[in-house]
C-alpha positions as CSV (number, residue, x, y, z in Angstrom):
1,M,91.2,121.0,103.8
2,T,94.3,119.6,104.2
3,I,97.7,120.9,105.4
4,T,99.1,121.7,101.8
5,Q,95.7,123.3,101.6
6,G,95.6,125.8,104.4
7,L,99.5,126.6,103.7
8,A,98.4,127.9,100.3
9,L,94.9,129.5,101.8
10,A,98.1,131.5,104.2
11,F,99.7,132.4,101.3
12,L,97.9,133.7,99.6
13,A,96.7,135.9,102.3
14,Y,100.5,136.9,102.9
15,L,100.0,138.4,99.2
16,L,97.6,139.7,99.4
17,L,98.3,141.8,102.3
18,L,101.5,142.6,100.4
19,G,99.8,144.0,97.2
20,R,97.7,145.9,99.3
21,S,100.1,147.4,101.4
22,A,101.6,148.3,98.2
23,W,98.8,149.2,96.8
24,K,98.3,151.8,99.8
25,Q,101.7,153.2,98.8
26,G,101.8,154.0,95.6
27,E,104.1,151.0,95.1
28,L,102.1,148.0,93.5
29,P,103.7,148.3,90.0
30,Q,107.0,147.3,92.0
31,Y,105.6,145.0,93.4
32,F,103.3,142.8,90.5
33,R,106.8,143.1,89.1
34,S,108.6,141.6,91.8
35,L,105.7,139.3,91.8
36,S,106.7,138.1,87.8
37,I,110.1,137.9,88.8
38,V,109.6,135.4,91.8
39,A,107.0,133.5,89.7
40,L,109.3,132.9,86.9
41,L,112.0,132.0,88.9
42,V,109.9,129.1,90.8
43,G,108.6,128.2,87.5
44,L,112.1,127.5,86.5
45,L,112.9,125.3,89.1
46,A,109.8,123.2,89.1
47,G,110.9,122.3,85.3
48,A,114.1,122.2,86.1
49,V,112.8,119.4,88.9
50,W,110.6,118.0,87.1
51,F,113.1,117.6,84.0
52,Y,115.6,115.8,86.1
53,L,113.2,113.4,87.2
54,W,111.8,112.5,83.5
55,I,115.1,112.0,82.3
């Protein structure tokens, strides 16, 4: 396992634990909403970097 894979696995475990906690507190919809906003922002940033590198 590479360092990158280990970090990705740790990040996934962290997100799963956060989701479990949100589920137990009844805040799962808010968790998914926040997670989708963060995913959108990361995607926009990745798209901007890709656009900058290939232009």
